[in-house]
MITOR-253572 format. One record per atom (N, C-alpha, C): x, y, z. Coordinates in steps of 0.02 Angstrom, whole numbers, plus 50000, padded with zeros to 5 digits. Atoms other than C-alpha are relative to their C-alpha. Layout:
% residues N
XYZ ...
***
This chain:
% residues 510
500095000450075 555475500756459 500564992149989 499715004350049 555845486556361 500665003249979 499155000850004 557985486456323 499904999249896 500095001550077 557655476556146 499654995949982 500605003550018 556175469156056 500114998149931 500085001850070 556055456155919 499504999949972 500505000350027 555075457255804 499994993649944 500395006150035 554255441055734 499734999149947 500394997950049 553795445155568 500315001549923 500114996150042 554125453755398 499815006649966 500364996150028 553925464055255 499835006550032 500054992449960 553145481755298 499824998850061 500274999849960 552395478255458 500674999150050 499494999649974 554105472855524 500205009749999 499754993850002 554815488855473 499665006450030 500474995449955 553325498055550 500185000150050 499805001049917 553875491555712 500845002650008 499374998749988 555465493155706 500395006350002 500104992649972 555335511455687 499785003350034 500334998249941 554215514055826 500534997050047 499425000349938 555545505955941 500565003649987 499614993650016 556915517055857 499855007050033 500404993949978 555815529255894 500145003050087 500155003749954 555575524456071 500814998550040 499345000850004 557505522756082 500214989150031 500025005249954 557295505256121 500444993549921 499575001950059 558565490456001 499444995149977 500455003050030 557515481055879 500424996149957 499745006050009 557965462755828 499544997749932 500335001450047 557535457055656 500004989950002 500035004050004 557185439855603 500004998949906 499864998350079 557505433255419 499934991649973 499815006050029 557255417555284 500535002649973 499575001150034 558435412455174 499975006049932 500284996350046 557505423555031 499875008650029 500214992249953 557255437655164 500705001950030 499394999749954 559265441055206 500175006449958 499754991650003 559115458655077 499355002650006 500714996750004 557275463155130 500225006850049 499764994849978 557115478755193 499995002650084 499985001649925 556645475455385 500804997150021 499225005249995 558455466155376 500395005150018 499674993850014 559185481155333 499845005350073 500294994949948 558155493555466 500164998650061 499765001949918 558475482855630 500695001849998 499344998949980 559735486255742 500374994349997 499565008250008 560325465455731 499284998749975 500695004650013 559485453155630 500434992650004 499805006250018 559565434655612 499744993649972 500275006350049 559375417855504 499574996550047 500275005249944 558075407755568 499654994849953 500195008050050 557875393755403 499805002749944 500244997850060 557195392255257 499435003349963 500584993350021 555995402655136 499344995150024 500775003049990 554345389355190 499915002350055 500224995749936 553535399655336 500254994150034 499985002949928 553445383655453 500674997650011 499385000849966 555265382155447 500315007050025 499804993449965 555495400955500 499475003150025 500354996049938 554345413655554 499374997150020 500315004249946 553205400055595 500074996450047 499595004849951 554405390755690 500285002750069 500074997149972 554125395755853 500764997950065 499205002149968 555805387255951 500535004449970 499354996350033 556915395455811 499895007650043 500054994049986 556125412155857 500215002650060 499804997949915 556315411756058 500844998450006 499275002449998 558125403356017 500385008349992 499664994250013 558515422055943 500055001650050 500254995649942 557605430156075 500364999750060 499265001949942 558745422256195 500745002449993 499254997750048 560325423056077 500035006750014 499914993550014 560045441456050 499665005150094 500384997949929 559375445456230 499415005850004 500594998549989 557715450456180 499494998550070 500475002349945 556415454856322 499444999749990 500685001050055 555065455456194 499944999149950 499935003350075 554295449256068 499235004549951 500444997149999 553225458955954 499864996249910 500125005650066 552175447355802 499625002949948 500344998350075 551445459255685 499244997450005 500875001949988 549935453655616 500074993449946 499965008550044 549965435655511 500224995950063 499525003349986 551235422655548 499574999150061 500194999849927 551245420855745 499485005850022 500464992549975 550145435955790 499444996850037 500845004649950 548495423655825 500104994650053 499805007649985 549415408855894 500214999550087 500275001149938 548745406056076 500974998150039 499375003249995 550215392956086 500795006150010 499374996750007 551555405356047 500175004150081 500094995949925 550915417556180 500404997150047 499795005949935 551175403356294 500834999550027 499275001150005 552875399856256 500305006150005 499624994049957 553385417556270 500225001050080 499884999849948 552765418756432 500494995050038 499665005949961 553625402056490 500665001549969 499564998750000 555095408856409 500255007950033 499984995249966 555065423556520 500375006649919 499974992350052 555105435656353 499105001049993 500674997549975 553525447656381 499575000649921 500265001650063 552295443856216 499465008249996 500414992250002 551705462256141 499214997749947 500605002750018 549995455556127 499554998150060 500325002249918 548575449156228 500124993350015 499765005849966 548745434456335 499654993549961 500125008550028 548565415256265 499084999950021 500485001749987 546875414956366 499375003549959 500464997550033 546015429656280 499794999049932 499815001450053 546705422956121 499494993849980 500235005950010 545945405356145 499265001450002 500764999049970 544255414756209 499815001749913 500284996850050 544005424856037 500434998449927 499655005450063 545225415255916 499614996449960 500335003050045 543875402155864 499265003850009 500564998349996 542505410855800 499314997250020 500795004149991 541265396955850 500105002450118 499844998949954 541895399256026 499895008250025 500494990250010 541615420656003 499554999449984 500684999350019 540015418255945 499564998650089 500265000649939 539605407856117 500185005050075 500004996649935 540365420356236 499625004749983 500374993950009 539575434356145 499184999950022 500845001249964 537805425656169 499974996550086 500245001649878 538015424356377 500005007750024 499844990249946 538465445756362 499525002049959 500544996050041 536905448056236 500265005649956 499664996950046 538065455956104 499654995949946 500305000950062 536975455555947 500714997149938 499175003750059 537915443355819 499414998749945 500445001250048 537175437755645 499784993249994 500375005249979 535915424055654 500324992749969 499785005150036 536695407255626 500054993650050 499755007449937 537615389955743 500475005350031 499434999649950 538775395555875 500474993250002 499505003850010 539565378455853 500004997549929 499865004550065 540415367555710 499254996749965 500835004950051 539105359855583 500364992650020 500055007349997 539235340855626 499934994149960 500175003450026 538415335555484 499555003849952 500294999050051 537795338355307 499155000850021 500814999449998 535875335755368 499865007050058 499904995249966 536255348355495 499805009249977 500094994950030 536735361455394 499345000649955 500354998750042 535415357755281 499315004150054 500504999449969 534065360655430 500175007150022 500004994549982 534845377055484 500115004249953 500404997650054 534865382555314 499395003649997 500485000850003 533315380055294 499615004950045 500474996949961 532625389655439 500215008250020 499684990949995 533885406255444 499685003649927 500264998250060 533485404655244 500605002649960 499364998050057 534645406855083 499945008149999 499375003049977 535685415055076 500484999850056 499744999949934 536865409655197 500914998049983 499145000749995 538755409555225 500274991950057 499725004749976 539845395155268 500865001650007 499514997350006 541345399655366 500644994550046 499485004249975 542915392955443 500255002850093 499824996749926 543145392755633 500505003350023 499174997749976 544785395355650 500265004049940 499834996350046 544655406055483 500385006549996 499914993250007 545435423355418 500015000549922 499775000150074 545845429055257 499534999149946 500275002850089 544375423255135 500054993150010 499805006449991 544985407155193 499344995050038 500635004649969 543485393455225 499545001549996 500794996850012 542125403655165 499494997949925 500444999750037 540765400755058 499355002949982 500594998649988 539305408555007 499604996449945 500545007650004 537785395554981 499345004849979 500474997150018 536345403754869 499304996850008 500375004550013 535335387154851 500244993550031 499855004849976 535065372154931 500444993849955 499605007550050 535765360554775 500765003550016 499314997550001 537545372354807 500264996850068 499614999549931 537765368154992 500254993850024 499735005350007 538365350154982 500765000850002 499155002050009 539975354254892 500395007350025 499784993849975 540085370554970 500175000450063 499795003849949 540295362655137 500604995549990 499215003350020 541505351355064 500495003549997 499784996450014 542305364855010 500475003150046 499854995849962 542505375055142 500284996250074 499865002149963 542795361555254 500944996450006 499695000450015 544365356455148 500625004050012 499664995150015 545065372355126 500275002750085 499744996849933 545045377755306 500374993250040 499765004250007 545975358955338 500575003149979 499444995950023 547285366455253 500355004650010 499864996849971 547295380655306 500445001450068 499994997749935 547065381955486 500404993250062 499815005649994 547485363155510 499114998850063 500555001249992 545565363055569 499465001149975 500245001050047 544255360255471 499125001150028 500684998549981 542755364355590 499675004949957 500534993150044 541445376355487 499415000650039 500504997950000 539995384755529 499445003349965 500634998150051 538405392555454 499635007650032 500344996149961 537935410455463 499385004849937 500564996850048 536465420455379 500635003749950 499444995650039 537305429755234 499505008950010 500294992150007 536865449655239 499885002149940 500314997250079 536225456055076 500325007849986 499684992350001 537635470655028 500185003250068 499994997949943 538115473655196 500665003449999 499134995450001 539665485255225 500314996450074 499585001249954 540855480155352 500585005750034 499564996749957 541475489155484 500234998950059 499955003349954 542565486755621 500005007650053 499904996549934 542995495455794 500705000650012 499245002649962 544925496055854 499715004950068 499975000449923 545095495056040 500684999650031 499345001149983 546415498056141 499664997050109 500095001549935 546535489056343 500584999350031 499464999749978 547755492356455 499804994650048 500005005649944 548295479756611 499654999650061 500224998349953 547305488356730 499335002250013 500494996349998 545825489156689 499175002249963 500454993450028 545205501456572 500264999349926 499945002750089 544735497556377 499695008349988 500574994450059 544145512956254 499974997749925 499815000750070 544025513156074 500065006349971 499594992149997 544835524355967 499685000749916 500364998450075 543285525055813 499994995849954 500285003650069 542805515555648 500434998549946 499404998350062 543805510855506 499424995849951 500395000450042 542685507455339 500434993849938 499245005050047 543365489655264 499514997549957 500364999450041 541855487355135 500404996449938 499755000450056 542975486654985 500384991949994 499125005649980 543765469654979 499674993949929 499885005350077 544185454254842 499834996150028 500115007849963 543725435854892 499925001650047 500045000649943 543385442955065 500495001350043 499584997149971 544985451155089 499925008349995 500154993250012 545015468355114 500705004749968 499575001250011 545835479955006 500145006249987 499954991349987 545405499255037 499524999850032 500155002349943 545105501955202 500105010550038 500004994849977 544525520155273 499655005150067 500154999449933 544185530755431 499895008850011 500455002349972 543115537655476 499544997049946 500305002350060 541775527355385 499255006050006 500504995250015 540585538255286 499294999750027 500655002749980 539015531355355 499955002150087 500085004049898 539375530155548 499935007950025 499964994249956 538665545055649 500375002550072 499705000949934 539335551155816 499404993850047 500205005549941 537945540755905 499844995149984 499925006950016 538055525555824 500644997049989 499705000049954 539655526955822 500544998550084 499875002549926 539735527556028 499674993450004 500285005849991 538485513456020 500404992049959 499485006150035 539685500255920 500625000650045 499474999749956 540945507656023 499884997150074 500075002649928 540285502856184 499874992850015 499835006549992 539735485156119 500624996449996 499635001850014 541495482656055 500564999850083 499635000349951 542225487256229 499694992550047 500205005849974 540885474856307 500254992049982 499465003250009 541745462456203 500554997950003 499315000849942 543365464256270 499995000850041 499995000849913 543025466156429 499734991650008 500235008550028 541995448156386 500384994950004 499495005449992 543675442156362 500524999150030 499785000549948 544545447956499 500855002849925 499604998550045 545695457056329 500405004250043 499444994049982 547265469256345 500584998749926 499794995650072 548195478456208 499615002149947 500734999550069 547585480756035 499564996349972 500355003550024 546235472755960 499515005149943 500414999750018 545035473455837 499304995949985 500375004049987 543035470955849 499635001149920 500384999350082 542385468755658 499254997850024 500935000750023 540395471455616 499665000149938 500334997350079 539225468455476 499625003950015 500654995049990 537975482755452 499614999749927 500315001650086 536665480755329 499575005349994 500034993250020 535675492655255 499415002150017 500334996149945 534465500255390 500585003250051 499444998249962 536295503555494 499994994750064 500265005549950 535785487955596 500774995949998 499455003850010 537475481055652 500214992250059 500245008349974 537875462355717 500814999750009 499455003149974 539435456055798 500154995449945 499875005350040 540455446055675 500774995450011 499585005849960 542165442355752 500695003850033 499214995049982 543975449455841 500534999349987 499285000150020 545575451255773 500265002850063 499604998149927 546715449955919 500585001649987 499204996850032 548275458855849 499835004149963 499904995050020 548745473855775 499594998949917 500374999250075 547655477655587 500425003249953 499774998050054 548595478055430 499495007250021 500334993450034 547325495255404 500165004450061 500054997149932 547805502155587 500385007249982 499934993150013 548675519455501 499565003549984 501124996150008 546695526055451 500055001950076 500104997049932 546695525555637 500535006050036 499574994449982 548195533555675 499915008449976 500084994250039 547945546555556 499495005250024 500504996549970 546235551855622 499835001950066 500255000949949 546515549655795 500575005350046 499144996349993 548545557855798 500294993950056 499665005449953 548855540555925 500524993349962 499515004450032 550325530555885 499754992550023 500415006349977 549535511555894 500564993250032 499195005649969 551385502855922 500085002150039 499994996349933 551805514356027 499684998650054 500235000649934 550555512956151 499824992350004 499985008149968 550565492456128 500464997350049 499364999149972 552215494856168 500155001750084 500014998449925 551785501856332 499634999850039 500585004049943 550355493956383 500234994550012 499645006149973 551405477156355 500355002050075 499424996349959 552755487256475 499605000150088 500294999749957 551285487756602 499905005050035 500204991649969 550905505156612 499205001249972 500564997850013 549145512456601 499895002949942 500004992650069 548335520556460 500075007450001 499894993949973 548685538156465 499575005449992 500704993950014 547025545456411 499334996250032 500925001949954 545095541756464 499635001449902 500474999650057 543635539856328 499945007549974 500174992750011 543265556356326 500475004249960 499514996950017 544865560156283 500094999749916 499875004350056 544795551356099 499465003549968 500494996750037 544285563155966 500384995849918 500005000050058 544115561955764 500135005349950 500064991850026 544745574355647 500354996349936 499895001650067 544715572755473 500054991249966 500235007750029 544795556655343 500604999849972 499505003650040 546285543655287 499564994249973 500315006350038 545905531755168 500664995549979 499405004150023 547175515755131 500064996849955 500055003750055 547655506554970 500614994350025 499555003450007 548595490654994 500164998349939 499705001050041 549805489254877 500424992749988 499645007849985 550225469954817 500395001049936 499535000850076 551375461954680 499514995949981 500375002550046 550175456254583 499825000549936 499994997250071 549695456454388 499095001949998 500974999450027 547675464654371 499854994649925 499955004550062 547905456454196 499954993349990 499775007049995 548095439054250 499504997650063 500365003649958 546705434454361 500465004850074 499734998049913 547705445554521 500604993650010 499505005249991 549065430454501 500645004350041 499354997549994 550675435354607 500385001949952 499744998550065 551855443054514 500825004350042 499335000349983 553755440354589 500665003649968 499194997450043 555565448254552 500225005850002 499504995549971 556655460954545 499815007549981 500124993450009 556135479354571 500285003149955 499554996750045 556975487654426 500065007150012 500234991050007 556165506854449 499574999450044 500244998349939 555495513554601 499745007350002 500284992150001 554495531354573 499634998450084 500254997449932 553845537254769 499515004149989 500224993850007 552505547354783 499975003850093 499984994349956 552415561554925 499555003649995 500264995949996 551825576454964 499495000650045 500524999849934 550395583555085 499684995950006 500465004349969 549375572055170 500404992449969 499945004450033 550295557055087 500454996150073 499595007449936 550995540455213 499984996149949 499875009050029 551775524555143 500494999350057 499825005049975 552175511655246 500294994149960 499865005750065 553135499555126 500544996350038 499345004949964 554415484055152 500464997949917 500015000950051 554985485754985 500545007749966 499604997450016 556475495254884 500344998549940 499584999150054 557405498854707 500434992550004 499555006949997 558425482254674 499854994350046 500285006149981 557405471754769 499464995049981 500595004950014 556785455354735 499564996050044 500485002649931 555195452054807 499854991449996 500045008049993 555055431854832 499384998549994 500745002749999 553575421054793 499774996950052 500385003949955 553475413954943 499515001650072 500414996649953 552355424255053 499765005949972 500294996349995 551095435655058 500065007449941 499704995050045 551185449654909 499975005650017 500244994649990 550795461455002 500865004950012 499524996750000 552275477254960 499825005550045 499964993049953 551735492955052 499285002450017 500674996150015 550205502055092 500215005949989 499954990649991 549785520155030 499305006250022 500684998149952 548695531455141 499955008349985 500004994350017 548085547455084 499385002950064 500364997649905 547385559855257 499935008749956 500424996150005 546285573455223 499745004650028 500454997349953 545305587255322 499324997149987 500725002750000 543845578955245 499974992949943 500125005550053 543325562955131 500275000849914 499984997850057 543475572754966 500895000649996 499444996449998 545165580455007 500444994750004 499735006149977 545785561855067 500274997549918 499965005350051 545285555754892 500515004549957 499644996050064 546105568654766 500595000450045 499265001049963 547695567854894 500334993549969 499985008050033 547645548754855 500234999549932 499975000350078 547255549154659 500515003549996 499214997550027 548865561654634 500554997750025 499355005149976 549925550854733 499994994049958 500455005450045 549115535054637 500585000249912 499714998050061 549715543054478 500815001950007 499654999450002 551305546654554 500754995550027 499965006249993 551695529154608 500344994849934 499695005850071 552805518554480 500334994150029 499665006249986 553435501154521 500344996149945 499915003550048 554505493254385 500174993649985 499855003949981 555015477254344 499564993350015 500575006249985 553535466154411 499235005450005 500675000950002 551665468854415 499725003050090 500584995349929 550405479554551 499454999450003 500834996350026 548795482954571 499825008050009 500274993149975 548985499954587 499595004249948 500434996950051 548115504054414 499304997750038 500625000149975 546525495454522 499885006350037 500534995549951 546435507754652 499815010949967 500244992450027 546545522054504 499064999149987 500465001250009 545085514154454 499295001650062 500614998249945 544065514454609 500085005550004 500254993349969 544385530454662 499825005549957 500544994650055 543835538054493 499354996549984 500645001450020 542105528054502 499505003050046 500494995149953 540785540054556 499584995250069 500325000149942 539915527954666 500414999250050 499674999749945 541475524754780 499975008650020 499834995849989 541865543754770 499225002650053 500444999649969 539975545454848 499834995850068 499795006249936 540435531854967 499344995449989 500545005850039 538955519754882 500224993250005 499595003049991 540015508154946 499414992050030 499985006149959 539775486955002 500364996049997 499485005550029 540555471355007 499874995049929 499785001850076 540125468054844 500235004649936 499674994350068 540775483554753 500324997649967 499424999850034 542425478954711 499944992149919 500355006850035 541515461054634 499625002149928 500574996750066 540305471554527 500805001949942 499704997350046 541555481654471 500634997449949 499415004150056 542925468954410 499684995849946 500365002350044 541515460754297 499675005049972 500064995150046 541015476254223 500404996949936 499654998450094 541315473453999 500425004449989 499464994849992 541855489554014 500055005350055 499814996049950 542565495254154 500475006649977 499774994550019 543555507654058 499365007649990 500374995349984 541895517054037 499755005150056 499874997949944 542025522454215 500435005150006 499474994949989 543475531954191 499895006349975 500024995350042 543815549054133 500374997949958 499774998950061 544235550653941 500774999949996 499404999850017 546035555053965 500424996250070 499755002149930 546545545854123 500404995049965 499655004050032 547455531354013 500585003949983 499564996850029 548365544153941 500545004450044 499764996949916 548755552954130 500474996650006 499725006349980 549355536454176 500715000549930 499415000950036 550775533954042 500175007050001 499544994350010 551205552354037 500244999650074 499765000249958 551595550554223 500754992249996 499645006150020 552545534254177 500565003449984 499684998850054 553375542354050 500365008450050 499904993849961 553835558254158 500504995450038 499665000649925 554575548154322 500614997049935 499355002550024 555705538854187 500515003449987 499564995350017 556315553254117 500455004850060 499664996649926 556615560554291 500814996750020 499415004949962 557855545254323 500494999549957 499295000150034 558755543154171 500185004049984 499784995750018 558865560554125 499815002649925 500174999250066 558935569553963 500354994449934 500045003550062 559905555053890 499314995649979 500435001350025 558425547253872 499485003949942 500674997950051 557595559953745 500394998149941 499675000850067 558905554153614 499584992349964 500045006550030 558245535253626 499174999149966 500655002650055 557025529053488 499975008749942 499964994750061 557375546353391 500014999249913 499815001150076 557195548453214 500235006049984 499794993549997 557895561953110 499565001949935 500344996550054 556845573952981 500445006049969 500004993250036 557175586752845 499405003550031 500584993049959 556355604152905 499705003549928 500134997950072 556265608252717 500355006649982 499544994250004 557185623452740 500925000449971 499305002150028 559055616552728 500054993450005 500025010150032 559755597752704 500424999950059 499835003149892 560215596552912 499374997850012 500475002649940 559155585552994 499985002350056 500094996549962 558445590153129 499734994950053 500145005349993 558095577553251 499485002350040 500824999049934 556115575353353 500104995250033 500035003749944 555765567553513 499354995649958 500595003450007 554565553453484 499395002050045 500574996049959 553715559853641 499705005249976 500394992750009 553575576253577 499334998949931 500314999150053 552845569353406 499184998550027 500665001549990 551535560353496 499885004150062 500274995549969 551215573353618 499475004949933 500204995850031 550785584753473 499324994949949 500765004850029 549475567753384 499695001150043 500525001149943 548575567553542 499645006650010 500324994150033 548395586453524 499515002949960 500404999350055 547595584953365 499374997649991 500515000850025 546505573653392 499055003050026 
***
């Protein structure tokens, strides 16, 4: 087994991998930029090394600096997490050349599946169903016009090297096509240094469902069940759950078998995810493959009882998978909320700053994967993901109930977060009935009277939860803050009355 693993990442995923290393008796090496010197992943690691300025290009995306730290620290493997260099074939090759094991797929597999157009070409050869469109980048506006007219509007323009909603444009009519194509190409070039864009038929109100796979280096590939990822904002996932409410055992088997075929066609090893679009008739189409560990992997871990990071490390160490497909069972239900440092009242603008108060949820069925702590300054230089809150239960209703309770216990002071958004989502009757698709969240956010979907006392409950948390932290001294004195009418002695109690009495008389 590896003696020391370098985690080429930051935030909650770096903390997640560090914990797995420590559980396995492996030393964990962290890297950090100037603004991450006091970050949680640095505090948790066995060793930590500075790698440069805040800009990712000078630190977390600098291949040579990371490999230099691997050599200096004596790390014999590198775990890339997700984002940054996790799907960079050049980095995977550089690790091999430096004699360090890359915990992930081979560079060749990344090349095959990293470009969405190349992936579509490969899937076409082996008969995998995918959304109608082009399997190569568009060469001209005239070609885009011809393809769009042939497959019919609405269509979706997508960056071949894309991810996270970058370089994507939904086009409803021919007059929108030219500006959308120019915008998609420009954003793709800025985001991925690759302006290649292709076209797909837009499926109306689809569900986004993905299948987790694991493949060892001995030719064995298994699927671990699906995740429902339809709740998205601007093509980025916000809430994920496992299993999907609409997938039965037969559909799971068919999707899983297709996912295994996709992975085997690419000679894929380690953890990966095959993403599908599912139409209203439950037909599913290959969308893309993510050649890394997913942000939402905890929901799969909870319903299968498997530790995906442990398994990633064992696979990279050359070990065969310790189980067969028939050994994989799905039990219970798990739902994940991505907690971001962003302001819901200001178009979800990033909200960096110091966390002045942190009240953490706990209790039965609650898991937190977090990269924050009280007193930490959230930098503005990276993705604003702070933590993931996951609720698990014997069924979906129990998972929702536990997660709603935990969200009411969660408070992050000093910065803005999107916790209130999840209270709205989980309280919505359509979400509770699993009537969701990729447009659900956009429709929810556009509602003129969104508060009408909430229980009447939800706002009061939120205020009460925050006040109770502050009282618990500040102690009895808080009770006297802002108090006024009144005469009780029977004596000349003034009696202190708490404003909190007075407010509660007023609420009770309404």
